[in-house]
Backbone as a ProteinNet text record, in pm:
[ID]
protein_1_A
[PRIMARY]
MSRLLYKLRIAWRILGLGAVTVFCWAGMEVAFLLRGRKPRIAVVNRWVPRWAGGLLKLFGVKVYVRGVEQFPQGIYPGAADNGIGRIFVLNHRSSLDIGVLLTYAAAHAISRHDLANWFLIGPGARRIGTLFVNRADRRSGAEVLREVDQALARGEGVGMFPEGTAYAGDAVRPFRPGAFKAAERADAEIVPVGIAYDHADACYGDESFMSHLKRIAGMKRIRAAVEFGEPVPPDERSPIEVRDDVHERVAELVQAARARLGQGPHTESMVYRAGVPKEPEPVENEPAAK
[TERTIARY]
491.2	584.3	570.1	559.9	546.4	416.1	311.1	182.6	195.3	268	288.3	367.1	472.3	551.5	468.1	381.6	291.3	201.1	142.5	53.7	131.5	251.8	334	374.9	402.8	440.1	324.4	204.4	86.2	69.8	75.8	56.6	163.9	289.6	400	381.5	343.2	331.8	211.3	102.4	-14.7	9.9	74.4	112.7	215.9	308.6	409.2	349.4	243.2	175.4	131.4	72.3	30.6	148.1	255.7	371.3	439.7	458.5	521.7	435.4	304	213.3	222.3	221.3	229.8	362.7	472.3	604.2	612.8	572	583.4	484.6	366.9	268.9	323.7	382.1	439.3	552.4	638.8	747.3	695.8	589.6	532	471	403.9	343.4	450.1	562.5	673.2	727.3	739.7	788.9	693	562.8	466.6	493.7	522.1	545.3	673.6	770.5	901.8	921.8	818.8	838.9	860.2	826.8	843.7	758.4	823	748.5	740.7	793.3	789.1	643.3	601.5	463.4	430.4	307	265.2	286.2	257.4	267.3	411.6	509	649.3	680.1	620.1	638.4	569.5	447.2	374.8	454.8	508.4	581.8	716.4	761.4	884.2	854.8	744.9	717.6	636.8	550.1	468.7	554.2	655.3	739.5	813.1	850.4	915	817.7	695.7	593.2	562.7	534.3	497.5	613.5	734.3	850.4	878	856.2	873.9	776.5	653	553.4	587.8	636.6	675.8	786.7	884.7	992.4	938.3	848	789	718.9	650.2	574.9	660.1	790.8	879	871.1	834.1	818.3	946.8	1004.7	1123.2	1079.3	1105.6	1055.4	1169.3	1147.9	1238.7	1170.3	1228.2	1162.9	1247.6	1181.7	1250.5	1168.1	1239.2	1172.6	1176.7	1242.2	1250.5	1395.4	1490.1	1631.2	1680	1618.4	1665	1613.5	1526.2	1465.2	1530.8	1533.6	1591.5	1524.4	1604.8	1557.9	1481.3	1486.2	1415.5	1265.2	1212.4	1067.5	1019.2	922.6	867.9	791.2	827.6	760.2	611.6	534.1	390.2	347.7	432.3	397.7	484.3	425.4	498.8	569.2	642.9	717.8	626.3	500.9	407.2	339.8	379.1	323.2	192.7	139.4	13.6	45.2	-37.9	-16.4	-24.7	44.1	40.2	-60.9	-116.4	-200.7	-121.1	-102.1	-33.8	-140.4	-137.3	-239	-178.2	-239.3	-184.2	-286.8	-236	-319.9	-334.8	-440.9	-470.8	-481.8	-390	-388.1	-391.7	-346.2	-324.4	-335.9	-359.8	-353.2	-212.2	-114.4	24.2	47.6	-40.2	-22.3	-7.1	-89.4	-85.6	46.3	93.4	222.7	336	332.5	435.4	429.7	310.3	296	348.6	306.6	342.9	490.1	557	700.6	779.8	729.7	808.2	746	633.5	571.6	510.7	527.5	467.2	322.6	235.3	96.3	1.1	-120.1	-228.6	-289.9	-326.8	-394.2	-544.7	-615.4	-761.2	-794.2	-868.3	-890.9	-1040.1	-1073.1	-1211.8	-1262.9	-1389.9	-1445.6	-1446.7	-1460.1	-1472.1	-1341.7	-1228.3	-1100.7	-1091.3	-1171.7	-1169.8	-1212.6	-1285.1	-1335.1	-1251.7	-1144.2	-1060.7	-979.6	-964.6	-884	-741.9	-691.4	-555	-531.2	-562.1	-536	-620.9	-748.9	-837.9	-796.4	-779.9	-735.4	-599.1	-507.2	-375.8	-383.3	-467.7	-483.2	-543.2	-641.1	-700	-596.1	-509.8	-409.6	-310.9	-281.8	-186.7	-255.5	-388.9	-459	-516.5	-533.1	-595	-737.8	-777.8	-913.1	-993.4	-1111.6	-1193.1	-1313.6	-1342.9	-1455.2	-1534	-1664.6	-1755.7	-1793.5	-1737.1	-1755.4	-1898.5	-1979.6	-2118.9	-2208.7	-2151.5	-2228.5	-2178.5	-2262.7	-2221.4	-2185.9	-2257.6	-2226.8	-2089.5	-2053	-1919.7	-1813.7	-1840.5	-1746.5	-1729.2	-1840.7	-1833.1	-1757.9	-1776.7	-1708.6	-1558.3	-1517.3	-1373.9	-1308.2	-1380.7	-1324.3	-1306.4	-1395.1	-1376.1	-1251.7	-1231.8	-1112.1	-985.2	-993.9	-880.1	-847.8	-950.9	-930.2	-858.4	-901.4	-841.3	-695.9	-667.8	-529.9	-439.3	-484.8	-403.6	-377.3	-479	-462.3	-360.4	-347.6	-247.7	-108.2	-96.4	32.6	66.2	-35.8	-15.2	-53.9	28.4	2.4	-110	-174.4	-282.6	-263.1	-271.4	-267.4	-407.6	-433.6	-568.1	-561.1	-661.4	-673.1	-797.6	-784.7	-904.9	-973.2	-915.6	-990.9	-1113.1	-1108.2	-1223.1	-1216	-1148	-1130.7	-1013	-978.7	-866.1	-914.4	-827	-858.7	-745.7	-779.8	-678.6	-611.7	-485.9	-414.9	-359.6	-276.5	-209.7	-266.8	-374.7	-440.8	-501.9	-469.6	-519.7	-661.5	-756.6	-896.9	-925.4	-1041.6	-1076.3	-1074.2	-1028.9	-1021.2	-1150	-1190.2	-1299.1	-1243.1	-1326.9	-1275.4	-1246.8	-1283.9	-1276	-1138.1	-1032.6	-897.4	-856.4	-900.9	-857.7	-937.1	-1061.5	-1137.9	-1080.6	-1036.1	-972.5	-844.6	-766.9	-643.6	-673.4	-780.5	-817.3	-858.4	-939	-984.2	-867.1	-769.9	-658	-539.6	-542.4	-425.8	-305.9	-330.9	-231.5	-164.7	-38.5	32.4	-22.9	-16.3	-50.2	75.7	106.7	222.6	171.3	190.8	147.6	242.5	186.1	264.6	212.6	304.1	266.4	328.1	247.8	292.9	266	360.5	341.9	402.9	351.4	401	444.6	534.2	589.4	502.3	392.6	310.9	165	78.5	-63.7	-123.3	-66	-120.9	-102	-18.2	-2.1	-118.1	-198.8	-306	-441.6	-538.1	-673.5	-733.2	-808.9	-894.4	-1038.6	-1128.2	-1268.3	-1279.9	-1253.1	-1234.5	-1253.1	-1259.9	-1266.7	-1127.7	-1123.8	-994.8	-913.4	-977.5	-904.6	-846.4	-919.7	-865.1	-742.5	-750.4	-637.2	-518.2	-542.4	-434.4	-369.5	-449.8	-396.9	-307.2	-348.5	-268.4	-133	-132.1	-3.3	84.8	21.7	100.4	166	106.5	161.2	265.1	279.9	378.6	518.6	612.9	748	813.4	803.9	861.7	770.4	774.6	701.7	795.3	803.1	879.1	780.7	805.1	720.9	809.1	757.2	826.7	732.3	785.8	705.2	781.3	710.9	768.7	694.4	767.6	711.1	741.6	637.5	656.4	678.3	699.5	715	582.2	585.4	460.1	389.9	259.5	176.2	131.5	183.9	148.2	7.9	-51.5	-182.7	-170.3	-268.8	-267.9	-411.5	-430.3	-561.7	-652.2	-604.2	-686.1	-799.3	-903.7	-1014.9	-973	-1042.7	-1010.6	-1018.5	-1109.9	-1123.9	-1001.7	-952.9	-832.3	-711.4	-699	-589.4	-603.1	-724.3	-748.5	-697.9	-732.3	-692	-540.1	-477.3	-331.4	-266.1	-312.9	-253.5	-278.5	-395.1	-424.1	-321.2	-289.8	-190.9	-53.1	-18.2	112.3	120.3	14.3	15.2	28.3	-44	-34.3	108.9	174.5	314.4	406.2	380.6	462.5	443	320.9	295.6	377.3	379.9	458	607.5	653.6	793.7	822.6	727.4	744.8	749.3	664.7	665.5	799.4	851.8	980.2	1091.8	1086.2	1188.8	1182.7	1066.2	1050.5	1078.6	1120.4	1148.4	1025.5	913.2	788.5	759.9	715	669.7	519.8	461.4	317	229.8	284.2	199	245.7	328.5	384.1	308.5	213.2	147.8	46.7	53	-47.6	-175.6	-288.3	-416.2	-492.4	-424.9	-490	-464	-569.4	-556.2	-587	-486.4	-499	-520.8	-602.1	-617.9	-512.4	-493.8	-400	-257.6	-163.6	-22.2	20	66.1	106.3	239.6	253.7	381.1	475.2	603.6	702.6	711.1	725.9	741	872.8	874.3	997.2	1102.5	1231.5	1334.7	1348	1383.4	1397.7	1544.8	1593.3	1732.6	1755.8	1877.2	1915	1824.4	1801	1714.2	1772.2	1689	1741.5	1788.8	1886.6	1939.2	1838.5	1828.8	1734	1783	1685.8	1717.1	1715.3
-3019.1	-2911.2	-2794.1	-2826.3	-2719.8	-2643.3	-2715.3	-2648.7	-2552.1	-2593.2	-2506.6	-2381.9	-2399	-2284.7	-2190.2	-2247.9	-2166.8	-2079.8	-2138.3	-2063.1	-1958.3	-1994.4	-1897.6	-1780.5	-1809.3	-1703.7	-1605.4	-1658.5	-1572	-1484.4	-1544.6	-1469.4	-1362.1	-1398.4	-1304.2	-1184.5	-1209.4	-1100.1	-1011	-1068.8	-984.8	-900.8	-958.5	-879.1	-772.6	-810.5	-715	-600.3	-628.4	-521.6	-412	-453.2	-354.9	-282.1	-354.9	-293.4	-192.7	-229.9	-137.8	-14.1	-33.4	79.4	175.8	122.4	207.8	282.9	213.6	277	391.7	366.4	470	583.4	550.4	654.7	745.9	686.7	767.6	855.9	799.8	878.9	993.1	967.1	1071.5	1183.7	1147.4	1249.6	1338	1278.6	1357.9	1450.8	1398.4	1480.3	1595.6	1572.7	1681.8	1794.7	1758	1858.2	1937.2	1874.3	1936.9	1992.3	1992.2	2023.5	2171.2	2258.1	2401.4	2448.7	2509.3	2558.3	2456.3	2339.4	2235.7	2195	2179.5	2138.9	2004	1989	1864.5	1746.1	1765.2	1654.3	1605.9	1694.2	1652.4	1549.8	1566.7	1470.2	1338.3	1347.7	1226.3	1148.7	1221.3	1155.1	1098.8	1139.5	1082.2	955.1	955	843.1	731.8	762.8	658.2	555	595.5	492.1	405.3	461.9	381.3	276	319.4	227.4	118.8	159	62.6	-32.1	23	-60.9	-157.6	-111.5	-199.2	-315.8	-289.3	-397	-496.6	-448.1	-540.5	-634.6	-579.7	-663.8	-763.7	-716.1	-803.3	-922.2	-897.7	-1003.3	-1081.6	-1058.5	-1136.1	-1101.3	-977.1	-934.9	-868.1	-922.2	-863.7	-799.1	-670.1	-593.4	-556.4	-579.5	-534.3	-415.4	-298.7	-177.8	-110.8	-53.6	19.1	142.2	254.3	377.5	486.3	459.5	560.7	592.8	536.9	548.9	693.1	778.5	916.9	1008.4	957.2	1042.4	1019.8	1124.2	1108.7	996.7	915.9	800.1	698.8	713.6	619.7	627.6	746.4	765.8	863.6	822	905.8	1023.4	1148.8	1263.9	1269.4	1318	1326	1442.2	1544.3	1663.8	1673.4	1719	1743.6	1879.1	1912.3	2038.1	2160.6	2146.4	2259.6	2273.2	2187.8	2197.1	2123.5	2064.2	1989.3	1843.5	1783.4	1644.1	1549.8	1437.7	1334.4	1226.2	1161.8	1045.1	922	829.1	703.5	598.6	545.2	450.4	310.9	217.3	82.6	-24.3	-142.1	-261.9	-307.7	-383.3	-419.9	-571.1	-631.2	-775.7	-822.3	-739.3	-786.5	-670.5	-702.8	-599.4	-543.7	-619.2	-572.6	-457.3	-440.2	-333.5	-197.3	-171.4	-40.8	-23.3	-128.7	-120	-93.9	-160.2	-137.9	6.2	54.7	192.1	292.9	278.4	377.2	371.6	260.1	251.4	330.6	338.3	396.2	519.7	566.2	686.8	769.7	901.5	993.1	1016.6	929.7	933	892.3	946.7	898.9	775.5	678.5	560	578.9	508.8	499.4	357.6	344.6	213.7	187	62.9	21.9	85.5	121.9	205.1	136.9	2.4	-64	-61	-43.1	-36.6	87.8	188.1	310.4	284.4	175	143.7	37.4	-7.5	-109.5	-49.3	-128.5	-85.1	-54.8	59.1	103.9	138.4	44.3	67.2	182.3	185.5	290.1	430	455.8	589.6	627.6	530.9	560.5	596.9	524.2	552.7	691.5	726.9	861.5	968.2	939.4	1037.6	1070.4	973.9	999	1040.8	1057.6	1110.1	1007.4	883.5	781.4	822.6	797.9	828.5	698.5	699.6	578.3	588	476.2	475.7	345.8	359.4	245.6	232.7	133.6	123.7	90	47	17.3	139.7	250.9	373.1	484.7	530.1	633.6	763.7	796.7	920.6	913.6	794.5	777.4	793.9	739.3	754.5	899.2	973.7	1115.1	1195.1	1160.8	1231.7	1207.6	1083	1055.8	1123.7	1140.1	1212.3	1360.1	1416.6	1555.2	1565.8	1465.8	1465	1447.9	1370.4	1357.4	1492.2	1564.1	1697	1789.9	1786	1872.7	1835.4	1704.6	1660.4	1702.1	1685.3	1723.4	1873.6	1952.3	2097.7	2139.8	2061.1	2090.6	2042.6	1977.4	1924.6	1789.8	1712.4	1581.7	1470.6	1366.1	1254.6	1165.5	1095	1002.2	875.2	759.4	631.7	582.7	538.5	495.6	363.5	278.7	149.3	152.3	196	218.1	91.2	-27	-149.6	-159.9	-90.3	-86.8	-185.7	-296.3	-395.4	-484.4	-578.1	-668.2	-788.7	-837.6	-952.6	-1054.3	-1180.1	-1283.3	-1271.2	-1309.3	-1305.4	-1166.9	-1159.7	-1034.6	-963.3	-1013.9	-941.1	-814.5	-699.6	-572.7	-550.6	-544.1	-529.2	-385.7	-363.8	-227.9	-127.5	-7.8	99.1	180.4	218.4	314.9	455.5	550.2	681	780.4	750.9	851.1	912.5	830.8	882.4	977.8	950.2	1027.9	1158	1155	1279.6	1370	1308.4	1386.6	1450.8	1376.5	1431.7	1548.8	1537.5	1647.2	1771.2	1751.3	1866	1937.7	1860.4	1918.8	1957.5	1918.5	1938.4	1862.2	1738.2	1659.1	1555.9	1526.9	1416.5	1283.9	1182.7	1046.1	961.7	887.2	798.6	654.3	583.1	442.8	352.6	254.4	163.5	21.6	-72.8	-213.2	-295.3	-381.5	-466.2	-612	-698.7	-843.3	-914.1	-1033.5	-1115.9	-1251.8	-1316.2	-1442	-1561.8	-1540.8	-1654	-1610.4	-1693.2	-1659.4	-1643.5	-1712.4	-1702.9	-1564.6	-1480.2	-1343.8	-1255.4	-1302.8	-1221.4	-1258.5	-1169.6	-1196.9	-1312.7	-1395.6	-1493.8	-1457.8	-1552.4	-1530.5	-1555.3	-1449.6	-1467.7	-1334.8	-1343.2	-1222.1	-1160.9	-1033.7	-968.5	-1039.2	-1082.2	-1146.5	-1281	-1354.5	-1480.1	-1453.1	-1349.4	-1310.1	-1269.5	-1186.9	-1141.8	-1259.8	-1353	-1469.4	-1551.2	-1565.7	-1646.6	-1582.1	-1450.4	-1387.9	-1378.2	-1369.1	-1369.1	-1504.4	-1609.6	-1742.7	-1782.5	-1703.6	-1736.7	-1702.4	-1791.3	-1770.1	-1650.2	-1643.7	-1533.7	-1499.6	-1373.7	-1327.8	-1235.5	-1255.3	-1162.8	-1081.5	-951.9	-861.7	-776.2	-738	-645	-530.4	-409.3	-291.3	-205.7	-164	-83.6	49.8	160.3	293.3	338.1	374.9	418.7	568.8	614	756.6	828.3	945.3	1016.7	1061.2	1062.7	1109.2	1250.5	1351.4	1490.1	1524.2	1626.3	1670	1720.2	1689.2	1733.7	1756.5	1763.3	1797.4	1676.8	1557.7	1438.6	1431.9	1359.3	1339.2	1241.2	1242.1	1144.8	999.9	971.4	834.7	795.9	887.6	859.6	839.4	923.2	908.5	775.9	741.7	615.1	497	494.4	382.4	377.3	493.9	499.8	447	494	453	304.4	254.9	112.1	28.7	68.4	-4.3	2.6	118.4	132.7	46.4	45.9	-35.9	-183.7	-228	-367.9	-403.1	-312.1	-336	-339.8	-252.6	-249.8	-376.6	-429	-554.1	-667.1	-672.6	-776.3	-759.4	-633.8	-608.5	-654	-630.4	-674.7	-827.2	-893.2	-1040.1	-1093	-1027	-1070.1	-1056.9	-954.7	-937	-1048.3	-1108.8	-1220.4	-1353.8	-1350.8	-1474.6	-1543.9	-1469.1	-1527.8	-1485.6	-1579.9	-1550.4	-1531.3	-1512.8	-1487	-1601.4	-1725.1	-1839.5	-1918	-1857.3	-1932.7	-1914.3	-1825.1	-1795.9	-1902.5	-1949.5	-2040.1	-1963.2	-2015.4	-1950.1	-2020.9	-2112.1	-2188	-2119.3	-2089.6	-2028.5	-2134.9	-2167.6	-2278.3	-2227.7	-2298.1	-2269.1	-2345.8	-2309.2	-2381.6	-2336	-2424.8	-2390.5	-2379.5	-2262.7	-2249.5	-2316.9	-2372.2	-2429	-2318.2	-2344.2	-2246.5	-2246.5	-2128.3	-2124.7	-2187.4	-2237.8	-2294.2	-2184.2	-2214.3	-2113.3	-2070.3	-1943.9	-1888.6	-1863.6	-1912.1	-1889.4	-1745.3	-1700.6	-1563.7	-1459.9	-1475.2	-1382.4	-1242.6	-1141.3	-1005.2	-951.2	-862.9	-801.5	-706.3	-697.9	-608.4	-465.5	-376.4	-233.8	-177.2
1602.6	1635.4	1538	1408.2	1308.9	1328.4	1369.5	1395.8	1513.2	1617.3	1733.3	1694.2	1616.1	1571.7	1486.9	1405.9	1323.5	1411.2	1515.2	1604.6	1683.5	1728.2	1801.4	1712.4	1585.7	1492.1	1474.2	1461.3	1446.6	1570.6	1688	1812	1828.3	1802.4	1817.1	1724.5	1601	1505	1532.1	1574	1602.8	1727.2	1828.7	1945.1	1906.2	1819.9	1773.9	1695.5	1621	1547.5	1643.4	1756	1855.4	1917.1	1946.7	2011	1918.9	1792.3	1696.5	1677.5	1671.5	1654.5	1772.6	1894.8	2014	2017.2	1988.3	1992.3	1891.6	1768.3	1665.1	1690	1739.5	1770.1	1878.8	1982.9	2090.8	2038.5	1954.9	1897.4	1812.9	1736.5	1653.1	1737.8	1847	1932.1	1996.2	2036.5	2089.8	1982.1	1860.8	1749.9	1719.1	1734.8	1716.9	1816.2	1940.5	2044.4	2019.5	1955.8	1936.5	1795.5	1712.7	1570.8	1543.4	1636.6	1613.5	1497.5	1396	1280.1	1167.2	1190.6	1087.3	1062.7	937.1	910.1	972.8	1016.1	1079.5	986.2	857.2	762.5	749.9	774.8	767.6	876.3	993.4	1101.9	1066.6	1013.7	973.6	869.1	769.9	661.9	707.8	824.6	879.3	957.9	1032	1121.2	1056.5	962.4	900.2	826.9	745.8	683.3	784.6	898.5	1002.9	1055.8	1081.2	1131.6	1029	905.5	802.2	771.9	761.5	735.7	849.1	972.5	1087.5	1086.1	1044.9	1038	928.3	815.8	709.2	757.5	828.2	881.7	983.4	1068.6	1169.2	1104.4	993.3	925.6	825.3	827.5	742.1	595.6	564.2	424.9	377.1	272.8	209.9	79.4	66.9	-47.9	-141.2	-270.2	-375.5	-442.1	-429.1	-476.7	-583.7	-683.7	-789.2	-825.3	-845.3	-884.3	-779.6	-663.5	-557.4	-521	-595.9	-559.6	-558.1	-638.4	-651.9	-541.7	-453.9	-351.9	-215.2	-129.9	4.9	83.1	150.7	227.5	142.3	9.7	-76.1	-63.6	-34.7	-19.1	-125.5	-204.1	-311	-249.8	-280.8	-219	-253.6	-158.1	-178.8	-265.2	-277.3	-354.6	-479	-587.9	-711.4	-702.5	-807.1	-807.6	-798.9	-842.9	-837.5	-701	-604.5	-470	-449.9	-555.7	-545.8	-514.7	-432.3	-395.4	-513.9	-503	-606.7	-570	-672.5	-652	-694.4	-601.2	-631.3	-661.9	-782.4	-827.5	-831.4	-757.1	-741.4	-775.4	-812.7	-810.9	-666.4	-638.6	-498.9	-486.9	-407.2	-392.9	-248	-154.4	-17.4	80.1	206.6	310.1	321.8	275.9	278.6	182.1	83.7	-15.2	51.4	152.7	218.7	292.8	358.9	426.8	330.2	213.6	112	62.1	30.7	-17.8	84	210.7	311.7	350.1	320.5	346.3	243.3	120.7	11.2	-53.7	-4.8	-61	51.1	42.6	140.5	99.1	146.6	100.5	211.6	204.3	289.3	224.1	306	255.4	262.3	175.5	183.8	226.9	337.1	396	413.5	435.2	458.6	587	588.1	694.5	830.1	833.8	963.6	1042.9	974.6	1047.7	1135.7	1105.3	1185.5	1329.3	1352.1	1485.4	1557.7	1495.7	1559	1673.1	1777.7	1891.6	1846	1885.2	1859.4	1712.3	1621.4	1479.8	1426.5	1461.7	1411.2	1454	1584.9	1627	1570.4	1564.3	1508.5	1361.8	1286.9	1144.1	1122	1203.2	1190.1	1222.2	1318.5	1360.3	1249	1161.2	1053.1	923.9	928.6	812.3	717.7	763	678.6	645.1	521.1	475.9	474.3	532.4	542.6	449.7	384	290.2	303.4	298.3	288.3	141.2	73.4	-71.1	-110.2	-13.3	-42.5	-27.2	17.2	44	-47.4	-137.8	-232.7	-162.4	-56	16.9	80	130.5	187.6	79.2	-39.7	-149.8	-191.1	-195.4	-232.4	-127.1	0	108.2	103.7	78.2	75.8	-43.8	-154.1	-268.1	-235.1	-154.9	-109.2	-21.2	63.4	148	64.6	-42.5	-134.1	-196.1	-242.3	-300.7	-202.2	-76.1	25	51.7	57.5	81.1	-34.3	-156.9	-272.9	-272.9	-237.3	-233.9	-127.8	-20.7	83.2	44.4	-70	-112.4	-52.5	-18.8	43.8	-53.6	-58.8	-147.7	-97.2	-191.3	-157.9	-240	-174.7	-244.5	-272.8	-396.1	-434.2	-510.5	-484.6	-551.1	-639.4	-763.9	-846.1	-894.6	-868.2	-897	-805.2	-691.3	-601.8	-487.7	-507.2	-401.9	-440.3	-352.2	-379.9	-458.5	-546.7	-629.3	-622.9	-647.8	-661.4	-798.2	-804.7	-931.8	-961.8	-1065.2	-1097.7	-1218.9	-1277.2	-1384.9	-1326	-1382.2	-1329.5	-1382.4	-1291.4	-1329.9	-1375.2	-1439.2	-1485.6	-1371.4	-1402.5	-1303.8	-1301.5	-1181.5	-1166.1	-1189.1	-1227.1	-1269.2	-1157.9	-1032.3	-925.9	-907.7	-907.2	-886.1	-996.9	-1116.7	-1233.1	-1245.4	-1199.3	-1190.9	-1081.9	-971	-864.3	-914.6	-993.4	-1049.1	-1141.8	-1220.5	-1310.9	-1231.9	-1125.8	-1046.6	-981.2	-934.7	-858.7	-945.7	-1074.2	-1161.1	-1105.7	-1064.6	-992.5	-1081.6	-1049.4	-1112.8	-1061.9	-1147.6	-1109.3	-1121	-1015.1	-1016.7	-1022	-1133.4	-1140.7	-1063	-993.1	-910.1	-930.4	-945.7	-957.7	-845.8	-782.9	-672.5	-706.4	-671.5	-686.9	-566.6	-538.1	-427.9	-481.4	-407.7	-456.4	-423.7	-352.4	-310.7	-306	-359.6	-363	-224.4	-124	10.7	72.6	12.5	62.2	19.1	-74	-132	-73.2	-91.8	-46.6	-125	-54.1	-117.4	-85.8	-95.8	-60.3	90.4	169	312.6	384.6	517.3	597.8	611.4	653.4	674	781	889.6	997.5	953.5	869.5	817.7	731.7	652.2	568.3	654.6	757.5	845.2	916.6	962.4	1032.3	939.7	814.3	723.2	694.2	665.4	633.9	758.5	877.7	1001.2	1024.6	970.9	989	886.2	780.4	677	726	700.8	750.4	683.3	551.4	474.5	358.5	318.1	199.7	122.4	-6.8	-89.5	-173.8	-178	-256.4	-344.5	-459.2	-548.1	-580.6	-578.8	-610.6	-710.6	-813.4	-920.7	-929.1	-909.3	-927.9	-1070.7	-1145.4	-1282.5	-1292.7	-1414.8	-1439.3	-1412.5	-1348.7	-1319.7	-1447.6	-1440.8	-1551.9	-1518.3	-1587	-1552.8	-1602.3	-1544.3	-1594.2	-1738	-1819.9	-1958.8	-2005.5	-2135.1	-2190.2	-2210.3	-2180.5	-2199.6	-2096.9	-2131.6	-2039.1	-1930	-1814.5	-1708.9	-1757.3	-1849.2	-1899.4	-1982.2	-2063.3	-2141.7	-2050.7	-1947.7	-1853	-1777.8	-1738.2	-1668.8	-1750.9	-1879.2	-1964.3	-1980.5	-1991.2	-2003	-1875.4	-1761	-1633	-1607.5	-1644.4	-1629.1	-1704.4	-1825.9	-1904.5	-1838.6	-1785.4	-1718.8	-1593.4	-1512.6	-1390.7	-1426.6	-1529.5	-1571.6	-1612	-1682.8	-1721.7	-1600.2	-1502.8	-1381.7	-1298.5	-1295.9	-1224.4	-1287.3	-1420.3	-1486.8	-1459.5	-1453.3	-1419.4	-1276.6	-1185.5	-1046.9	-1039.4	-1114.2	-1117.6	-1167.6	-1270.2	-1325.9	-1223.2	-1140.1	-1036.5	-932.7	-917.9	-824.7	-891.9	-1019.5	-1091.1	-1142.3	-1156.6	-1202.1	-1345.9	-1424.7	-1559.4	-1562.4	-1679.2	-1688.6	-1638.8	-1631.3	-1600.4	-1478.3	-1395.5	-1282.9	-1153.6	-1148.3	-1020.5	-982.5	-857.5	-805.7	-776.4	-818.1	-791.8	-679.3	-608	-501.7	-369	-295.6	-163.6	-60.3	20	113.3	255.4	328.4	470.5	548.5	673.6	757.8	738.4	761.7	756.3	610.5	564.9	425.6	400.1	281.4	241.9	199.4	216.3	173.2	21.3	-43.5	-188.1	-230.1	-352.1	-405.2	-419.6	-394.2	-409.9	-555.6	-574.9	-708.4	-734.5	-847	-880.7	-920.7	-899.8	-937	-872.9	-742.9	-671.4	-678.2	-709.1	-722.6	-589.6	-596.8	-475.3	-417.2	-285.4	-219.4	-234.4	-250.5	-254.8	-114.7
[MASK]
++++++++++++++++++++++++++++++++++++++++++++++++++++++++++++++++++++++++++++++++++++++++++++++++++++++++++++++++++++++++++++++++++++++++++++++++++++++++++++++++++++++++++++++++++++++++++++++++++++++++++++++++++++++++++++++++++++++++++++++++++++++++++++++++++++++++++++++++++++++++++++++++++

């Protein structure tokens, strides 16, 4: 019986992913037609958090967020006071990271290039300004950095994962310099962000994207914590110096996120299991949801 419920949960959520995407896409297109003189990005920034937040709820993800309370609707603005877009720098652990970011920050995501060709998801992602990169192709990397420069100049936020790919565990790996060179070119603020999950099965293992998606779709509940740090303004430091500073801040934010989930430095399971995932042990004194 539990196996049947597990399979039904996966099917329901994957079908729901398509339904939520179609509904929000249709709403956004209507809003485009009725926006008048409102900037196009204002419509995107209104509908994308609805879409991303709806998917998190569909997949049973409960998020504890800190650092956005002072902003309207609890969404971190994509542009700084000088009108230049912000770069949100995150650790990368799961496909859920992008959904969490887009729910709480007005930012374009950077995604793997093959998703651009997926039915429904690819066209929808392009429509909201997602940037696609083939990390194995240097020309693709250079092109996406040009697109980042253009987005920042328009006053639009961009989310970047400078570790380069997703890793198991919460140790923040060395950052590549691309995001920090982009910030220097644009004179842009960098917002450090740390994300943690309450269960290792929510994170990537040595697996395909579809295997990962199937596993998280089959999990009954997932708790995530996200911490937005203080922005790092442009200054006279080199991109490498800024990179090292931001890396340290993200690592600290990840530990703060773990603490909000009731996890200490050594409590995380590093075992990635196939099949029906077990429910995580309950945590005492669970923090209140924001």
